[in-house]
N, C-alpha and C positions, 0 to 999 in steps of 0.2 A: 606602795607602786614597787612594781617591777626591779631589781637593782641586779639581777645576777650578769657575769662577764661575758662579751662576748669573745671571740677569735678572730685577728686580723693576720693576716701574711706580713712578713716584716722580712726586710732585707738578708739574703745570707743564710735562709730558712728558722729565724729566730723569730717568735710569736709573743706578741702584746696582747691580754689580757683590758679589756676595756668596760668601763662601766657605761651605762644607760647615757642617752643624751635628753639635756634640755635647751630651754635659752641659750648659755653659751660652749656646748658642747665641742668637744672635735675628737679628733682620735690619739692624743696626745694628751695625755692627764697628768705629766711631769710636768712642775715649774721651777722656776729658774732658781729658788732658793734650794733646790738638793733632794727635791723627790725624788726617790728613788727608781731607778729603771728596774724594769719585770728582771730577774732570775731568766736564764738560759734554758730553756725548756729542751724536754727529751721527747725525742721522736716518736709519733702515734701511728696508727696504722692510717694508711691512707696517704702517705706523706704530712699530717698535718701534726700539728704537737701539741702540748698542754702545757701551759705556765703553773710554775708551784705558786701564784700568789698568792695563796692564805701561808703558806709557810713564811713567804719571804716581805711579806710589805706588811705595816699595820691596817686594821679592821678601815673599811672606808668609812668615812662620815655620811651622816644621812642629806647634810646638804649635799655633798659631791656626787651621791649616789642621783641627788634628784635632780639638779641642777647641772653637773657638771664640773664644777669649781667647788673651789672652799670657801670659806668668810674673809679667811686672812690673803686671798684672792684680793679683797677691796679693802683694804687697810691701809693701803701702801701706793701709790704713782707707780710706783717702780712695777710691783707685782702686777699691776693693774693693765700696765701696758704691757708687760708679759703673757696675760692672760687672751688680751681681742687681740695680741697677734701668734696666738699659737700655732702650729703649722697642723694642716683641716685636712681630709680628702678633699680632691676639688673636683670630684664624679657627681656629685649631685648638682652640685653650681654649675658646671657642663650641661646637666643638660637642661636645668633652667632655663640657662643661657640660649638654646637651641631651640626652646617652643616659644620661648618669651620674643626672640626673633622671628622666628614663623609667622605669631599669631599679628606681630606689628605689622608683616607684611601682606595678610590680608586685612588685615583693618585700614590700610593708608588707600586700598584699593575700595571699600566700601563708606564706614563711617567717617575717614577721612576727607572723603569726598573724589576719589580720583576718577572715578568714572562717568561722575557729571560735574566736574572740575568747568569747563567751558561756559556753565549753566551758570555758576554763581560768579567767575569773575570776567565777565565778557567785555572787553575793552570797549569804551562811550559809554556804557550806559549807567543810565544815573539810579546807582543804588545807592544807597545809604547803610552806612556801614559800623559796626563796634567794636573796635579796637580797646584793649584795654587801655593803653596810650593813644593820645590822637591822634599823634604824630606818626603813628603805624598805618603806612597803605599798602595796597598789593600791588605786586608787580604788574606787568603787561601778562598778558593771558599765557601766551607762550614761554615767559617765563615762570610764571607759577608753573608751569608742567614741569620746568626746569627742576623748580624746587621739591617738585612733589617726585621725581626721579631719583633725586640726593636721595632723600628722606629714602626710598623704597630700595636703594642698592645698601645703605646702611643698616634696615633693617636685614636684608639677606645675609649683607657681612657679618652681624650679629648673628646670624642662625649659625654660619658658617665657620666662627671664627676668623675670620678671614680677615689680616689687615686690622683686630679687632678694635683698638684703640681708635684708629680713625676711622672707624666704620659708627666706631658710636659715638663718635662726633661729628660725623653726618647726621645723624640719625637726631639726635638730641639737637643740634641748633637748627635746621630746619622743623623739626618738631614743634619746638616751642615759640618759633616765629609763626607756625601758621595757627596756633593754639591762643596765643595773644592778640593776633589777628580780629579773631571773632568772639565777641564772648558770648554770643547769642547759644552756640554749641558747646559750651560749660560745661560739664558734669563731673561728679566726682570720679566713674573710672579714667575719664581722658585724662585728666592731671594727675593720675596715680601711673598712667603710663610713660608720663614724661619724667615722674618721680624715679621710677624704676629703671628706663633711662639712664637717667642722670646717676644713679651709684652702682651702674654696672660700668659710667665710663673709667669709675676709680677704682674699678676691679681687677683680678685677675680671671674671669670667667673665662679667659681661652687659654687656661692652664690642660682640659679635658676634652677629649672629640672635637678636635678646632684643626682648621688646617694651618694657624699659625704654629700648633705641635711639629705637623710634618716638617715646615719649613726649618723651624727652630729646637731640636730635640734637649735645649735648655726650659724650654715651655711647656715641652710633653708631659704631662701627665707628674707635676710639679704641688709639688703643698700648697695652698693659698691660707691666708690669715685668717685667722677665726672670726675678726670682725666683718669682714665678709659676710660671712651668714651672720651674724649677728645682727646685723644692718638690714637685711630685707626680713627677716625674723619680728624685726622689732617692726618693720614700716606696714608687714599684712595683721600683727598683731593689734596696733593702733587704726585701721584702718576696721575690721572686725570689732573691737573694744569703744573706742569714740562713737563710733555706728551706733554701737546697743545703748551709750550713753545718754545718744541724741534720742534714741525710742524710748527714753524714761516721759517722754514731754507728754499731757497728760491726752491729747487728742491720739496720740497714739496708742497708749494704754485702756485708752476706753472706745478703741476701735473705729474712728471718724479715718484715719491717715487712707488706708485702705481697702476701702468698707467695698468697694465695687470687684477685689480683686477674687471674694470667694464664688463668684458665679463662672468661675471661671473654671472649665472642663478638668485643669488637672488636680482641684479639691472635692471630682467626683466622689472617690472613694472614700473620704471624710463623711460626706452628707447621705452614706448610710449609715450610719450611727450619732449624726448630730445635724442640728438642722442650721440654714446657711447662715442665721445670724451669729450662734455657737464656731460656726467653720470660720466665720469672718474673725471674731473676738478671741477663739481659742487659739486656732493655726495659723491662720496669716499673722493677726497683731502680737498674739503671745508666744508662740513661737520662732517669731522673726527677731521677736527681742528678745529671748533666752540665751539663741543662736547666735546672735551677736555680739552679748556679754559673754558668753563662754567660751565658745570655739579660739578664740583666741588664746586661753590659757591651757585648755583642755589637748591641743595640738600638741605640747609641750610634753607631756610626760606619756610614757609605755603602757599605763595602761587606759589611759581612756584616750590615745591616739586612734585606734583602730573604729571602734565606735563612733568619734568624732568625727572621722572620716569618711563615713558613711553618710553620715547627716549632710554635712559639710557638702559633699557631691551630688546630695540629691537635694541641696538647698539650691546651688547652682546652675544644675540642670534644670529645674523647676524656672528658675531667672531665666534659664535664656530661652523657654516658651513664652513666658509672660509678659517679656517686656524685648524691646528694641535697643538692645545695650550691645549689640555686636559682638565683642570680642570677649568681653569684660567675666561673661563666668569662665569661659575658657582658661581665660587668663588666672583665677583663682584657684581653678584646678590644677594650674601649673605649678603654681605656686605651694600647695600643698603639700607636695614632697620635700619642701625644705627645709620640713618640721622633723623629716625621719633622720634615721644616722647619713650622715655623711655621706658614707661607703657602699648604699643600697642602689645604686646602677652596676656596681659589680656584682652582686649576688644575685641580681636582678637578671643581668645579662650572660651571668654566667652557668643561667642553665638553658639556655640555648645551644641546638645542635653546635657541633663545633667548628660544622663547613658555613656555619653563619660569621662567624667569631673575626674574619677579618673584617668584614663591611659593620661589624658594631664596637660599642665604644667598650675601653680597654677593659679587661678584665684582671688580669693574675698580675701585674706587675705594683709595686707597692709606690706611693707617689714620692718622687726624688726631693731632696733637700731645697728650699727655694729662699733667697734673698728677701724675701717678703715676709718671711716669719723668725720669730723670736726659736731660739732652740738650747732646751735645757742640757746640764751637763751631768753627769752622773757621780755619784757620792765617790771619793776615793775610798770608803770602806767598802763598796760594791764588788763581787767576784764576779761582775761582769765588766770591771777596767778593765779585762786583759781582753776585753771582744769588744772595745769602745770605736772601735774602727769601724764597727759594721752599724752603727749610727750615726746622722748628723753630725756634723761639727757641732759645738757649742756656739753660738751667739751672743751677746748681748744685745738690747734695744739702742737702734738708732737714731736720727732726726725724721727721718719718715715712719720708725712705727711709733712714735711719739704723736707725730701730726696726724697720724692715721685714726689715734687713740683719739684727739681730740676734735677731729673730725667727727665720729662715731656719736660724742659725747652732744655735741652740740647740735649735730643733724636730729637725734630722738629726742632731744629736748624743741626743738625748734617742731619740730613733728606734734610735738604731746602740745605747743604752746599755742600754732596758725589757728586750729578750730574756733579758740576762745578767742582770737585779739580781736575781737569786732569793736571791741572800743577804742582803737586807735581809727580803723575806718566805718567812720561811722556814716561818712555819707552813702556808702552800698547798703547799709543795714535800711531793710525796708520793714514790710510785716516780718518778715524773719529776717537774719541776722547775715549780712556779708554775703558776698558773692558767692550764688552754689557753684559749687563746683569744690573746696580745698577744706568743709567743713564736715564731712561724711553723715551729713543729716540724708543719708539715703532716702527716701522714698515717704519721710515724716511728712511731708503737704503736698495734698493735692488741692487743686484749682479748677473753678470754672466760672468764665467770664458770660456775663450774660446779657452786657450793653459795653459798647462801647466808640465814641461819638469826638470825634477830633474837629476844631470850630477853625478857621481864621480867619483876622479880618484882617482886612488892606489899611496901611498904618496911614495913608495918605488921604484915600478916599472913606473909607469905615465901611467899606461894603464885607458883609459877612457870608461867610461860606462853609461849606463842610466837604472835610477830604472822604476818601476812601479808608479804611481802617487798616495799615500795611502799605499804603502807596511808596514806591518808591525804595520798599524792604522785601525781603527775602525772609525774613521771621518773625513769629508774633511772640518773643521772648520780651521785646521792649516795654508790654503792657504790664509786667511787675516788677520792673526796677528801677529805680529814679535814675540815675545813673544813665543807663539806656534811653530814657526818657528824653533827657537833657541832649542827649546825642543826635535822636532822631527826631528833634524840635532843631535842633542848630542846620542838618540837614535839608530840613521842608524849608526853613525861611532861607537856605540856600537857594536851592529849587524851584522856588514857588515863583521869583522875577519871573522867569522865562515864561510864566504863562497871565504877563502882564500883573502881578499883586506884587507891590509897590511895601517894599518893610514890612512883612507878616507878621503879628503876631499868632500864636498858636496856642490853644486850650484843648485841652485834654479832658475828657468824662470817662473814665474807666472803673466799672462796677466788675467785681471780683465778692467770687466766694470761694473762703481756706476752709475744707476740712468740715463742709458740709453747713457751714455760718451760713447768717443773713448774705445776700450778695448786697456787697455797698461799697461807696469809692475808696478806691486807695490812694487818689491822688486829688490835690485843690482843684476844682475846673474852673473857677476863679483869677487863678494865676496865669499870666503869659509864660510859658516856660524856655520862651527865649532868652528872655531878660529875668528870669529867674537864675539866683542863687543857688549855688551849687560847688562843696567841694567835699573830695572825698573824705578828709578828717570832721565835718564838720554834721550836725545831726540834721537831717533833710527837711528843711523848714516848713514844705509845700506839699506834705505825708500825710495824711489824713490818718489818724490812730484806729488800730484795729482794737472794735468793740468786743473785747471778752467777755464783758459784762454780762453782754445777752446769748454767752454760750451754751448757759440751760435749756436754752428754747430749743436746742438742737434733737430734745426728748420729744417736745410739744410737734416737734416737725410731722415726727416718725408717725404719730396719732394722727395727726391732721390727712395724712395722705392716705394713711389705712383707712381713712372712710370715704374717700374718692372713686370711684371707678376706672375702669382703664379709661376711657377718652378723655378725662379729664384732668388737665395738669397745671401744677402751682409752682407758683416762684415768692419764694421771702426776701422781702425789702426791709432793707435799716437805713435810716438818712441822718443828715446831722439838722441842726434848726439852724434857722437861715437858709438854708439850701434848699431848691427844688428837683424834679426829675420830668425830663418832658418825655413824653413816649409816644407812638403811633401802636394804632391797634390794627393790626390788615383785614382785608375784608374774611380773611378764611374766619379768624376769631371770632366768630357770629356773637358767642356765647361768654362774653370778658366782662368780670367785676374785681373791684378791691374791696378788701375788707382791713378794718384797723385792726393791732393787736395789740398796738401800745403805745402811747402819745397822742396829739394830734396833728390830724391834715388837712389841707383846704385842695380839693380836686377842682381844677378850672379845666372848662372843656372851650378850647376853643374857639369852635364854629360858633358855641351859640351866647359866647361870652357871661356864665354862669358858673359862680362858685359853690360850691359845696364843701360843708366843714363835717369832718368824719372824726367820730373817738372810737375807743375800743369797744369791738363787737360790733360798731357797724357796718353796712358796707351798702355800696352804689355799684349799678352796671355802667358801661364803657358803651361808647355806640364805637363802633365799628368803622374801619376806614377814617380814623379823624384823628386829629392831635387833642394830648389832655398834658395837663402839667398836677404832679403832686407837691405841695409846696407843707412843707413839714414846721407850724406853729407853734410846736410847744415848744416850752426851754431844755427839756432833754430828746434824745432822741425817737423817732417813731419809727416804729412797725409794722409793716403791713403786708400786705400776700396780693398777689394777682392768681386769679381761678378762671382759668378759661379752658374751653372745649373747640380745636380745630374742626367747625363745622364739615369742611372742603372733605379734609381727609375723613373724618367719619363716614360722610355721602359716599366719599370712593371705597374702602373698605366696604360699604353696603354695598357699593353696585360691585366689585370683586366679589364680594358670600354670594352675588347672587348668580354671576357669573362663572365660579366655579364648579355651582350647583346645575347649570345648565349643562358644562363641560362633561360631571361624571355622567349624565342622564344620558349626555350623546356617548359617551362614551360605554357605559353598562349597556345600551340598548333599549335603552325605559323609558327615552322622552319620543314620543310619537307624533308630536304638534312638529309642523313646519318650520323651521327658522328663519327670520326675516334676514334682510340681505347682511345689513349693519351684522350679524351674529353669525354667516356662514363661516368665514374666520375661524371661527373656535372648532370647528369640523376639521376645518385644512389644517389650523395650527397642531392637531394631535401629532399629527405625521410630518407636515412640511415643517423645511427651514426657515425658509422667506414668507411664507403667510401671512404673519405680522404688519409685514411692510406692506402689503396690501389692502390692509385693516384700514377703514375708512373713519369708524368712530371715535376719539380719542381717549375715551374709556377702553376699549376694546384692546387697541393697540397696547396703553399702559398695561392691561392683564397679561396681555400675551409676551410682555416684555419681561413682567414680574414672574411670568411661571419660569419661563425661560432661564432667567436668573436662577431662581429655586432650583430647576433642575439640576442647573449649572455647579452650583453651590453644593446640591447631594451627591452628585457626582463624584468631586474630588473629595466628598468626606468618607467617601466607600472604598472612594479608590485604593488600588493593595499598595504596599510599602513601597514596592518595586517601584510604581507607577511614579508616585508623590516621591521618592527619592530621584527620579529620574528630572523631573522636571526642576527640581530644586537645582539640581546640578548644571541644567539647559539653562536657569536662568541666573544663576553666577556665573556662568562661563563668557554669558556675553553681556554680562556687565562690567566682568572682568576685560574679555575682550575690548569692548568700547572705553574700557580705559586707555590701555596700552597700545590701541590704534591712533587714540587720538596723541597720546605722551611722544607717539612717534613722526606722526603730522607735526606738531610742537617743535620737535628738535629737529627735523628737515627746514622747517620755516627757520628756524634760529643760524643755521648752518646754511640755506642758501637761501632763503629769501622767500615772500610769501609768491605762491605758484598762482595763475589764472584764476580767476573767479569759478571759473567752471569745472575746472579741475579739483578745487578745491572744494565746492557743493558735494559732489562724486566721491570726495574720498570719504566727506564726514559721512551721507547716506550709508556709504558701504559699512562705515563703524558704528551708525545709528542701526544696524541690520539687530531682529531679535526674531527669537524661537517662533517658529508660524500659531502657536497658539496663544500667546500675547500680542502678536501681531494683529490677529482675529479681534482679541478683546479690546485692541484699543480702534478697531477702526468702530465699535458704537459709539456714536451719540451720547455725552455725558449728561446733554442736558435735561432729559428725559429721567436718570437716574435716581433714584432718591436719596437724598445725602449729599447730593453734589453741585447744588444750588449756586454757592461762593465760589464754586471756580468758573 
């Protein structure tokens, strides 16, 4: 490790030699027990000075060179308090505060949902919500806009360092209210934003490059205590390291968690030398595991920091393209410089031209003393005693310093404990432990849902019916969490009486595959969830166990899928003894069969009222357009698979291929036979924009729409960078524009009351204005688009 010293300007022309930084480094390394100051240095060329550290102070220990403190600093409470309250340059913390506030202001308009707030909190809409505490309710819509406005002003205040403490309180109070109001939006990075906002509220992050510094000279460029940096660094270390520990899960190590990512274009360079399977295993899973486990450590040390910087930045830039996770990659990039020397902004901005210096952060002045820090006293035998007035006045730890130390220790301990606290909140445990969002188990589990059925039963008449999955809610996340399922069932029980359903009982039959396992039930379909018992501190009694013993079958799945052609699909099912799956084979699936892999099942064709018993290896054809039931009659869970071909889609693709060949012949001039009238649009469709509208044949119409979509997709993919950038900016502009215009309308409503409906409609229409290309795309009906059936 490089332990060379570097020079920092000190007051009145003196110079201090500083060792390299680590977890608890600061720009002062003398301690309260009498560690000597550096002797007065002689002047060097260019106005700089060279300290005589080698001659005037004992050799620096290896521990201090690595970590910035001696082991003796941990031997007593007094010295530990002095260590964590050591005066430190505020520059790096001030830059991070500015970046974090800016990113949060952008995040509020996007991932927090300001641009579409009226869709989420529309007054009077019968919407089922999922707050952490059931007594939490959203305010009326106009007041929700006010809450978001307060949060936005707080974020901007943090960025500018203006009325800093008040801005932090405005931000975190509204942020955590929004966070607790909807568990379906929880994720690790949203939780992290709230934690950082809470930490900044207690820190002196407005001591550098802030409006508060211009208003109050005592705050401008003043030291901050070392614990301000230690807390943030520890938080980011925990994010990386715990995420790496969670990735030691067998599913991640074996490459099942994020299997699909290897097909993304970002990994194309790796595919030049490795097959897709090895890219998934070694690059996606292996690389992610190693980076998370080591990044937190390697960022601490000077020798490894530059290389780690490169890989961390590359990792987060890739994440910004792979996932829709808002400002999280950029927030993590903003935290990375916190691991550098605290004075790096002074050296960085010092390289800029002088005419820019008035608008850039401070470069030259040495930080001034602050009451938030503990300053050491120079030894009486020091030759610098006569110059003691050039140094901050010595101080002793006060109550605030001790409380800051206690808070730092307790907070770090709590953050280390919380990801493993699921033995307390057992009611939130499902197949994965706890509510997703505070465990740092990022991307470890991927799920797919094959079958979701909601059954209601009238408590008076006994009438049975079925509900569209997701009715009365805007989220699908309730399907994987028992606590949300309980809230959803309670909400349905409250809303269904409006439709003449008395005292409804609600049953859920949800089939989930986690990390490429069998599709299986996650909750007991025989339990009325409305009356089911649930407690946050007791295990969920109606949760079905994950059949982990069947995990080795995943290798067999790959072999089976490898034997199928491109038009044949397969679904792997596992079910519990005594239960059955009721399924409907669509008429489009003209070639569907079921084959048993393990256990024994009985297949009942409802129309024929005939039962067929199947054992491992046996297979039977299922009639299309009819219901059937598959009963598990063996003592152990049964495993079987559906093999099917979408005959309608296969015929459609065959017709598309034929039409494409005809179109190519017309284009090349090799088609000599006249086309029938129904195929004439193929000719005009080559050049005409609206010719597909005049096509009478539905297959030809779908073909022309498909060709148009493919052409537009190719055009977007091959568009020059400046054109794509302009589209990106336009999209963000109209989204942010809508958020602020709707906020203005809401504030006007609160101040002066609602205007006439016609005026309100015009105002909302104006706010809804989009870019011309976006409007053209929205005018096309979605019902003919492949993949939009559920819309």
